[in-house]
C-alpha positions in Angstrom: 127.2 164.9 136.6 128.1 164.0 132.7 130.5 161.3 131.2 130.8 161.0 127.9 133.3 158.2 125.6 133.9 157.2 122.6 131.8 159.7 120.8 131.6 160.3 117.4 129.5 162.1 114.8 129.7 161.9 111.0 127.9 164.9 108.3 127.8 162.7 105.5 131.3 162.3 105.0 132.5 164.1 107.0 134.2 163.0 109.9 133.0 165.3 112.8 133.4 164.8 116.4 136.0 162.2 116.7 136.0 159.8 119.7 135.4 162.8 122.1 135.0 161.4 126.0 135.5 163.7 129.1 133.8 164.6 132.4 131.9 167.2 133.5 131.2 167.1 137.7 128.6 169.1 139.5 130.0 171.9 141.0 132.0 172.1 138.3 132.3 174.9 135.3 133.6 173.1 132.4 134.5 175.4 129.0 135.3 174.0 126.0 137.1 176.0 123.7 138.0 176.3 119.7 137.6 178.3 116.6 134.3 178.5 114.4 134.2 175.1 112.9 135.7 173.0 114.8 132.7 171.3 116.3 132.0 172.6 119.2 128.1 173.8 118.9 127.6 170.1 117.1 128.7 168.5 119.9 126.3 170.0 122.6 123.6 169.2 120.0 125.0 165.4 120.3 124.5 165.7 124.1 120.8 167.1 123.9 119.8 164.7 121.3 119.7 167.4 118.4 122.0 165.0 116.7 121.8 162.0 117.3 125.3 160.3 117.9 127.1 157.5 115.4 128.7 155.7 118.1 130.2 156.2 122.2 128.0 156.5 125.1 126.6 159.2 126.9 125.9 159.3 131.0 123.9 161.9 132.6 124.4 161.4 136.7 124.6 157.8 136.4 121.8 156.9 133.8 122.5 156.1 130.0 120.6 159.0 127.6 122.5 158.6 124.2 119.0 157.0 122.8 117.0 159.7 124.9 114.9 162.3 122.9 115.8 165.8 123.9 113.2 166.4 125.8 113.7 163.5 128.7 117.2 164.2 128.8 115.2 167.6 130.4 113.2 165.6 132.2 116.4 164.2 134.0 117.5 167.0 134.5 119.3 169.0 131.3 119.1 172.7 130.7 120.3 173.9 127.3 120.3 178.1 126.3 121.5 177.7 122.1 124.0 180.1 120.4 122.3 182.7 118.8 119.3 182.7 121.9 116.1 180.7 120.5 113.8 183.1 122.1 110.2 183.4 121.0 110.2 186.4 119.5 106.2 187.0 119.7 105.7 185.4 123.3 106.4 187.9 126.2 108.8 186.7 129.2 106.4 185.3 130.6 105.6 183.1 128.4 108.9 182.5 127.5 109.4 181.1 130.6 106.5 179.5 130.7 107.8 176.9 128.0 110.4 176.7 129.8 108.2 174.8 132.9 106.4 172.5 129.6 108.0 169.6 131.6 106.2 171.0 135.2 102.7 170.0 135.7 100.0 172.8 134.7 100.8 174.4 138.1 103.9 175.3 138.1 105.1 178.5 138.6 107.8 180.5 137.4 111.1 180.3 140.2 111.3 183.8 142.1 114.8 182.6 142.0 115.0 183.6 138.2 114.5 187.4 139.2 116.7 187.4 141.4 119.2 186.1 139.3 117.7 188.9 136.4 115.9 191.7 137.9 115.5 192.9 134.7 113.6 190.0 133.8 110.6 190.3 136.3 110.2 194.4 134.8 109.6 192.7 131.7 107.3 190.2 131.9 105.0 191.6 129.2 107.2 193.0 126.9 107.6 190.5 124.0 111.1 189.0 124.2 112.0 189.9 120.6 111.2 193.8 121.9 114.6 192.6 124.2 118.0 194.3 123.8 120.8 191.5 123.2 121.6 191.1 126.5 118.5 190.8 127.5 117.1 188.0 125.3 120.4 185.9 126.8 119.6 186.5 130.5 116.0 185.1 129.5 117.3 182.1 127.6 119.5 181.4 130.5 116.0 181.9 132.6 113.9 179.7 130.5 116.4 176.7 131.1 117.0 177.4 135.0 113.1 177.4 135.2 112.8 173.9 135.7 115.7 173.8 137.6 118.3 171.4 135.5 120.9 169.3 137.4 123.4 170.0 133.7 123.3 173.5 132.3 125.1 173.6 129.1 125.8 176.7 127.4 126.8 177.9 123.6 128.6 180.5 123.5 125.9 182.6 125.8 128.1 186.3 125.6 128.3 186.3 121.6 126.9 189.6 120.4 126.3 191.1 124.7 127.7 194.0 126.4 130.5 193.9 128.7 128.1 195.2 131.8 125.9 192.0 131.1 128.8 189.5 130.1 130.1 190.2 133.7 126.1 189.4 135.0 125.9 186.1 133.2 129.5 185.2 135.0 128.3 185.8 138.3 125.1 184.0 137.7 126.8 180.8 136.0 129.5 181.0 139.0 126.8 181.1 141.5 125.0 178.0 140.3 127.8 175.3 139.7 128.7 176.6 143.8 125.4 176.8 145.2 122.9 175.4 142.0 119.3 176.6 142.7 117.8 177.6 146.0 116.4 174.4 147.3 117.8 171.8 145.3 119.9 170.7 147.2 123.2 169.9 144.9 125.1 171.9 143.1 124.9 172.1 139.8 127.1 171.0 136.5 127.9 173.5 133.6 129.5 173.0 130.4 130.2 176.4 128.4 130.8 176.9 125.1 132.9 179.9 124.4 135.8 181.8 122.5 136.1 184.3 124.6 139.6 183.4 126.3 138.4 186.0 129.1 135.2 184.9 130.3 135.8 181.6 129.4 139.4 181.6 132.0 137.9 183.5 134.6 135.0 180.8 134.9 136.4 177.9 134.4 137.3 174.7 136.7 138.3 172.3 133.8 138.7 173.3 129.9 138.9 171.4 126.6 140.8 172.9 123.5 139.3 171.3 120.6 140.7 171.3 116.7 138.9 169.4 113.8 136.6 167.7 115.5 138.4 166.6 118.7 139.9 167.8 121.7 143.7 168.0 121.4 144.4 169.9 125.1 142.5 169.6 128.1 143.3 170.6 132.4 142.4 172.6 135.1 141.3 176.3 134.9 144.0 177.7 137.5 146.2 176.3 134.3 144.9 177.4 131.2 147.4 180.5 131.2 150.7 179.0 131.9 149.6 176.0 129.8 149.2 178.1 127.1 145.6 178.2 126.2 145.6 181.8 124.9 148.2 181.1 122.2 146.8 177.8 121.1 143.6 179.7 120.1 144.9 182.5 118.3 147.2 180.2 115.9 
């Protein structure tokens, strides 16, 4: 679904992403691990076109997207949940979800499936986003990204500051999206997840990448993470 090759990026004179390459397949959760400051969020922002890449290539479902602006990438089927959620605090839950439909025609309806995935949102449709708890805001941010029916969902540390019960709900939803996709789409979803919470990542990962200093230093299948010493690498 997503193919990245030879990706490089700089901030001033600092080489922040170094020749990165990986694939994210439909039906799989690709987990990107690493400590703070290694370039994980910068990588995701490059994938979404929020930061232009210096060199390299990116393809979504076989189509080159490296030069496309963010809104075109969303039209092609990419959904993004940024770190810190970045919902619209003064807008209602319903209005936030409608923002996720911005690429659709004016008569597009909020998919009922979003309320099946996150029932609390239906109960709070007219409540302002800023009045929700952190966990509820995270659910709203994910639902907003799903509103347009993406085939690739990118999430930046969705467990940050979230209570354990909601972390479990988010994990369940991500696994289901990878396994089955959105109802009516007819295809499984590719999920790219940046995470520091090892246990959450290990439970979901079909494949993993570990980043240090802007480059991938380990990669493998999720089932092998423990045996390959990823936990120990993260604690160094």
